[in-house]
OpenMM code with the backbone's topology and positions (N, CA, C; nanometers):
from openmm import Vec3, app, unit

residues = "MET SER SER MET GLN LYS GLY GLU VAL TRP VAL ASN GLU GLN SER ILE GLY ARG TYR TRP VAL SER PHE LEU THR SER LYS GLY ASN PRO SER GLN THR LEU TYR HIS VAL PRO ARG SER PHE LEU ASN PRO THR GLY ASN LEU LEU VAL VAL LEU GLU GLU LEU ASN GLY ASP PRO LEU GLN ILE SER LEU ASN THR ILE SER LEU VAL ASN VAL ASN SER PRO PHE SER TYR HIS HIS LEU PRO GLN".split()
positions = [
    Vec3(9.8260, 17.6334, 7.8449),
    Vec3(9.8302, 17.7678, 7.7913),
    Vec3(9.8597, 17.8709, 7.9010),
    Vec3(9.8993, 17.8252, 8.0180),
    Vec3(9.9211, 17.9193, 8.1280),
    Vec3(10.0402, 18.0118, 8.1046),
    Vec3(10.1289, 17.9781, 8.0099),
    Vec3(10.2435, 18.0647, 7.9808),
    Vec3(10.2077, 18.1751, 7.8819),
    Vec3(10.0884, 18.1681, 7.8265),
    Vec3(10.0454, 18.2663, 7.7280),
    Vec3(9.9618, 18.3733, 7.7971),
    Vec3(9.9324, 18.4832, 7.7244),
    Vec3(9.8582, 18.5922, 7.7870),
    Vec3(9.7228, 18.6170, 7.7225),
    Vec3(9.7207, 18.6422, 7.5910),
    Vec3(9.5938, 18.6719, 7.5246),
    Vec3(9.6067, 18.6372, 7.3777),
    Vec3(9.5098, 18.5644, 7.3238),
    Vec3(9.5136, 18.5315, 7.1826),
    Vec3(9.4110, 18.4273, 7.1449),
    Vec3(9.4406, 18.3553, 7.0354),
    Vec3(9.3508, 18.2515, 6.9857),
    Vec3(9.4337, 18.1354, 6.9344),
    Vec3(9.3735, 18.0153, 6.9372),
    Vec3(9.4434, 17.8930, 6.8968),
    Vec3(9.3593, 17.8189, 6.7935),
    Vec3(9.4277, 17.7673, 6.6906),
    Vec3(9.3640, 17.6849, 6.5881),
    Vec3(9.4381, 17.5523, 6.5764),
    Vec3(9.3636, 17.4473, 6.5465),
    Vec3(9.4208, 17.3174, 6.5135),
    Vec3(9.3681, 17.2800, 6.3762),
    Vec3(9.4591, 17.2640, 6.2807),
    Vec3(9.4211, 17.2303, 6.1435),
    Vec3(9.3114, 17.3226, 6.0902),
    Vec3(9.3322, 17.4517, 6.1070),
    Vec3(9.2442, 17.5575, 6.0568),
    Vec3(9.1092, 17.5648, 6.1277),
    Vec3(9.0932, 17.4940, 6.2389),
    Vec3(8.9697, 17.4972, 6.3177),
    Vec3(8.9987, 17.5675, 6.4505),
    Vec3(8.9233, 17.6700, 6.4821),
    Vec3(8.9460, 17.7429, 6.6073),
    Vec3(8.9050, 17.6572, 6.7268),
    Vec3(8.9930, 17.6500, 6.8266),
    Vec3(8.9547, 17.5851, 6.9525),
    Vec3(8.9289, 17.6901, 7.0600),
    Vec3(8.9387, 17.8172, 7.0238),
    Vec3(8.8982, 17.9226, 7.1149),
    Vec3(9.0028, 18.0286, 7.1421),
    Vec3(8.9556, 18.1316, 7.2104),
    Vec3(9.0423, 18.2409, 7.2538),
    Vec3(9.0871, 18.2128, 7.3958),
    Vec3(9.1961, 18.2729, 7.4334),
    Vec3(9.2434, 18.2622, 7.5713),
    Vec3(9.2835, 18.4007, 7.6184),
    Vec3(9.2673, 18.4227, 7.7461),
    Vec3(9.3052, 18.5500, 7.8073),
    Vec3(9.3278, 18.5206, 7.9543),
    Vec3(9.4514, 18.4924, 7.9897),
    Vec3(9.4808, 18.4438, 8.1242),
    Vec3(9.4820, 18.5529, 8.2303),
    Vec3(9.4424, 18.6750, 8.1958),
    Vec3(9.4333, 18.7780, 8.2991),
    Vec3(9.3111, 18.7551, 8.3878),
    Vec3(9.2194, 18.6677, 8.3433),
    Vec3(9.1065, 18.6303, 8.4281),
    Vec3(9.1561, 18.5247, 8.5255),
    Vec3(9.1734, 18.5618, 8.6514),
    Vec3(9.2345, 18.4746, 8.7506),
    Vec3(9.1320, 18.4248, 8.8519),
    Vec3(9.1584, 18.3064, 8.9064),
    Vec3(9.0760, 18.2532, 9.0135),
    Vec3(9.1093, 18.3268, 9.1428),
    Vec3(9.0375, 18.2949, 9.2477),
    Vec3(9.0641, 18.3587, 9.3777),
    Vec3(9.2027, 18.3236, 9.4312),
    Vec3(9.2633, 18.2148, 9.3786),
    Vec3(9.3985, 18.1757, 9.4205),
    Vec3(9.5065, 18.2348, 9.3306),
    Vec3(9.4662, 18.3200, 9.2348),
    Vec3(9.5633, 18.3867, 9.1490),
    Vec3(9.6067, 18.3072, 9.0276),
    Vec3(9.5394, 18.1950, 8.9983),
    Vec3(9.5729, 18.1138, 8.8813),
    Vec3(9.4808, 18.1479, 8.7653),
    Vec3(9.5271, 18.1273, 8.6411),
    Vec3(9.4384, 18.1495, 8.5270),
    Vec3(9.3120, 18.0643, 8.5400),
    Vec3(9.1976, 18.1202, 8.5004),
    Vec3(9.0716, 18.0478, 8.5150),
    Vec3(9.0619, 17.9291, 8.4203),
    Vec3(9.1365, 17.9302, 8.3111),
    Vec3(9.1362, 17.8170, 8.2174),
    Vec3(9.2750, 17.8025, 8.1576),
    Vec3(9.3315, 17.6819, 8.1661),
    Vec3(9.4618, 17.6544, 8.1057),
    Vec3(9.4567, 17.5348, 8.0124),
    Vec3(9.3471, 17.4583, 8.0166),
    Vec3(9.3321, 17.3415, 7.9311),
    Vec3(9.2230, 17.3673, 7.8280),
    Vec3(9.2458, 17.3225, 7.7062),
    Vec3(9.1498, 17.3412, 7.5987),
    Vec3(9.1269, 17.2084, 7.5290),
    Vec3(9.0004, 17.1775, 7.5018),
    Vec3(8.9636, 17.0522, 7.4363),
    Vec3(8.9781, 17.0666, 7.2852),
    Vec3(9.0430, 16.9694, 7.2233),
    Vec3(9.0524, 16.9626, 7.0774),
    Vec3(8.9652, 16.8454, 7.0340),
    Vec3(8.8534, 16.8714, 6.9667),
    Vec3(8.7691, 16.7607, 6.9219),
    Vec3(8.8459, 16.6647, 6.8313),
    Vec3(8.8195, 16.5374, 6.8469),
    Vec3(8.8877, 16.4358, 6.7666),
    Vec3(8.8692, 16.4617, 6.6171),
    Vec3(8.7530, 16.5162, 6.5798),
    Vec3(8.7255, 16.5415, 6.4384),
    Vec3(8.8175, 16.6491, 6.3796),
    Vec3(8.8824, 16.7301, 6.4641),
    Vec3(8.9762, 16.8318, 6.4160),
    Vec3(9.1120, 16.7724, 6.3807),
    Vec3(9.1406, 16.6511, 6.4260),
    Vec3(9.2742, 16.5925, 6.4128),
    Vec3(9.2874, 16.5029, 6.2911),
    Vec3(9.4065, 16.5054, 6.2331),
    Vec3(9.4440, 16.4153, 6.1242),
    Vec3(9.5265, 16.3012, 6.1840),
    Vec3(9.5341, 16.1862, 6.1149),
    Vec3(9.6199, 16.0778, 6.1652),
    Vec3(9.7652, 16.1231, 6.1837),
    Vec3(9.8153, 16.2084, 6.0943),
    Vec3(9.9512, 16.2651, 6.1053),
    Vec3(9.9480, 16.4067, 6.0503),
    Vec3(10.0535, 16.4819, 6.0779),
    Vec3(10.0698, 16.6144, 6.0183),
    Vec3(9.9729, 16.7194, 6.0681),
    Vec3(9.9392, 16.7182, 6.1962),
    Vec3(9.8502, 16.8192, 6.2518),
    Vec3(9.9252, 16.9509, 6.2698),
    Vec3(9.8531, 17.0615, 6.2526),
    Vec3(9.9129, 17.1940, 6.2618),
    Vec3(9.8463, 17.2729, 6.3738),
    Vec3(9.9267, 17.3203, 6.4687),
    Vec3(9.8805, 17.4051, 6.5778),
    Vec3(9.9263, 17.5474, 6.5488),
    Vec3(9.8319, 17.6413, 6.5425),
    Vec3(9.8639, 17.7822, 6.5193),
    Vec3(9.8180, 17.8607, 6.6412),
    Vec3(9.9098, 17.9396, 6.6980),
    Vec3(9.8801, 18.0211, 6.8151),
    Vec3(9.9050, 18.1664, 6.7792),
    Vec3(9.8016, 18.2488, 6.7939),
    Vec3(9.8155, 18.3931, 6.7747),
    Vec3(9.8224, 18.4558, 6.9129),
    Vec3(9.9405, 18.4992, 6.9527),
    Vec3(9.9611, 18.5624, 7.0833),
    Vec3(9.9619, 18.7129, 7.0631),
    Vec3(9.8692, 18.7840, 7.1286),
    Vec3(9.8565, 18.9282, 7.1108),
    Vec3(9.9465, 19.0081, 7.2042),
    Vec3(9.9947, 18.9470, 7.3109),
    Vec3(10.0768, 19.0204, 7.4066),
    Vec3(10.2168, 18.9591, 7.4100),
    Vec3(10.2682, 18.9247, 7.5255),
    Vec3(10.4056, 18.8754, 7.5359),
    Vec3(10.4142, 18.7370, 7.5991),
    Vec3(10.3291, 18.6447, 7.5576),
    Vec3(10.3336, 18.5096, 7.6118),
    Vec3(10.4563, 18.4335, 7.5660),
    Vec3(10.4808, 18.3184, 7.6278),
    Vec3(10.5962, 18.2345, 7.5946),
    Vec3(10.5490, 18.1039, 7.5313),
    Vec3(10.5449, 18.0965, 7.3976),
    Vec3(10.4944, 17.9759, 7.3308),
    Vec3(10.5821, 17.8536, 7.3519),
    Vec3(10.7058, 17.8712, 7.3961),
    Vec3(10.7935, 17.7558, 7.4203),
    Vec3(10.7485, 17.6760, 7.5429),
    Vec3(10.6595, 17.7320, 7.6228),
    Vec3(10.6105, 17.6630, 7.7425),
    Vec3(10.4768, 17.5917, 7.7205),
    Vec3(10.4223, 17.5972, 7.5991),
    Vec3(10.2964, 17.5285, 7.5694),
    Vec3(10.3223, 17.3787, 7.5643),
    Vec3(10.2338, 17.3011, 7.6236),
    Vec3(10.2452, 17.1554, 7.6149),
    Vec3(10.1126, 17.0975, 7.5672),
    Vec3(10.1211, 16.9849, 7.4990),
    Vec3(10.0031, 16.9135, 7.4515),
    Vec3(9.9933, 16.7828, 7.5277),
    Vec3(9.8765, 16.7563, 7.5813),
    Vec3(9.8525, 16.6324, 7.6552),
    Vec3(9.7414, 16.5553, 7.5862),
    Vec3(9.7525, 16.4242, 7.5852),
    Vec3(9.6471, 16.3407, 7.5275),
    Vec3(9.5920, 16.2481, 7.6349),
    Vec3(9.4656, 16.2156, 7.6191),
    Vec3(9.4033, 16.1158, 7.7046),
    Vec3(9.3280, 16.0185, 7.6150),
    Vec3(9.3091, 15.8985, 7.6628),
    Vec3(9.2321, 15.7978, 7.5906),
    Vec3(9.1177, 15.7519, 7.6793),
    Vec3(8.9987, 15.7554, 7.6238),
    Vec3(8.8823, 15.7043, 7.6948),
    Vec3(8.8477, 15.5697, 7.6339),
    Vec3(8.8583, 15.4654, 7.7127),
    Vec3(8.8330, 15.3310, 7.6625),
    Vec3(8.6842, 15.3027, 7.6594),
    Vec3(8.6145, 15.3314, 7.7681),
    Vec3(8.4729, 15.3015, 7.7761),
    Vec3(8.4073, 15.4073, 7.8635),
    Vec3(8.3083, 15.4719, 7.8090),
    Vec3(8.2356, 15.5723, 7.8851),
    Vec3(8.0911, 15.5266, 7.8937),
    Vec3(8.0457, 15.4975, 8.0125),
    Vec3(7.9060, 15.4599, 8.0337),
    Vec3(7.8332, 15.5799, 8.0895),
    Vec3(7.7410, 15.6298, 8.0112),
    Vec3(7.6661, 15.7465, 8.0535),
    Vec3(7.5234, 15.7321, 8.0035),
    Vec3(7.4262, 15.7642, 8.0879),
    Vec3(7.2885, 15.7569, 8.0393),
    Vec3(7.2678, 15.8581, 7.9272),
    Vec3(7.1963, 15.8170, 7.8259),
    Vec3(7.1724, 15.9037, 7.7110),
    Vec3(7.0250, 15.8993, 7.6785),
    Vec3(6.9678, 16.0124, 7.6535),
    Vec3(6.8272, 16.0188, 7.6185),
    Vec3(6.8092, 16.1232, 7.5102),
    Vec3(6.7280, 16.0892, 7.4113),
    Vec3(6.6975, 16.1858, 7.3060),
    Vec3(6.6164, 16.3029, 7.3602),
    Vec3(6.5568, 16.2872, 7.4776),
    Vec3(6.4773, 16.3950, 7.5370),
    Vec3(6.5644, 16.5106, 7.5845),
    Vec3(6.6954, 16.4886, 7.5973),
    Vec3(6.7853, 16.5928, 7.6464),
    Vec3(6.8616, 16.6640, 7.5350),
    Vec3(6.8324, 16.6301, 7.4103),
    Vec3(6.9008, 16.6958, 7.2994),
    Vec3(6.8415, 16.8343, 7.2770),
    Vec3(6.9232, 16.9325, 7.2353),
    Vec3(6.8708, 17.0664, 7.2065),
    Vec3(6.7729, 17.0613, 7.0896),
    Vec3(6.6732, 17.1427, 7.0972),
    Vec3(6.5715, 17.1470, 6.9898),
    Vec3(6.6143, 17.2380, 6.8784),
] * unit.nanometer
topology = app.Topology()
chain = topology.addChain("A")
for resn in residues:
    res = topology.addResidue(resn, chain)
    for name in ("N", "CA", "C"):
        topology.addAtom(name, app.Element.getBySymbol(name[0]), res)
């Protein structure tokens, strides 16, 4: 989303958040350019990405990347769940 400026993004009618790349790191880069799309938001086919750009971003530069996690070993405890 680094080519965009300010707006909000939805996947299949579910908001994945707002973006505003004017918030820059100390190196002058946007503070966030990657956004997580929960698997539960996705359909097997025919997914719809809607981007509302409020300023003058370039939506032709947006890219979608996928990753696959085969096995994640992480300690889990019910004591750490929010109450």
